[in-house]
N, C-alpha and C positions, 0 to 999 in steps of 0.2 A: 504493499500499500505504501503510495507516495505521500513524501510529507509536505503540508502545506507553508505557507509564508514564504521568506527572500532574506536572502545575506545583503544586508544592506546601512549607510549608516548615512542617520537621518537627522543628523546637524547636534547642535551643541540643544541643550537645553538647560534651564537653570531651576534648582529644585528649591522646595521650601524655607532651606537653611540656610538659601543662596550659596551654593556650592554652584558652578557651572560642571556640567557632564558631557561626553558625547555621544548621542545615544546612537545605540548601535544594536542591530538584529540579525541574529542566525538561526537557520533552521533547524540546526543539530539539538539531540535531546541532549539534557544535562546530565545526565547519568555519565560516568565511568571519565570525565572530562572533554567530552565530545565537545562541548558546547564551547569551552574554552580555547581547545585547540581551534575552531569553526573562529573564533571570536581574532583569535593569533592572525589567521589566514587571511580574514579578511583587511587587518590591518596593514599585513604585509602586503597585500594587494593594491590597497588603496594609498601606501607611504612608499611602495617601489622599494622597498628594504628586505635584507635579510632575516626569515624567520626566527633566527636565533639573537636577532637584536633585538626584539619584542616577549615580553616576559609578563603574565599574570602574578601579581608580588603581595594584593591580599584580595580579600573576597573572593577565593575560587571556587565557593559552591553559593555564594549570594548575587543579584541582581545589579550591586553596586560594584565594579571592581575596581582596582586601580592595578593601572599594566604599566609596563617601563619600557622605554623607546630609548637604546641608545644608537647616539647622534647627535650631531648638530640641531640644537631648537627650530632655530627659524627655520633651516632648511626640512627639516621634519613637518613642522607646520604647515609651510607653502605646498611643499606634496600632498599634505592631509586634503588641506582646500579645495588643491587642483584633482585628485584623484576621488574624491567623492564618489562612492557607488549608488545606485538606486535598482 
């Protein structure tokens, strides 16, 4: 049975506590780290970086995650802005 949904970055969202987060959605199941791996893949594609440069460092089992991307911040932000997927 095919899964619904899509893998996409949906822009920045401001949470009720004032934090700005990048809104991402993935089709992968949350079990076994599949969703985290799909998120890394999505960010890899959007920012055009090697998968080894991206890691989920907090929130592995939560909806809100902290992700670390190794590289120059300005270049990564620019690539992310231009590499937005939908």
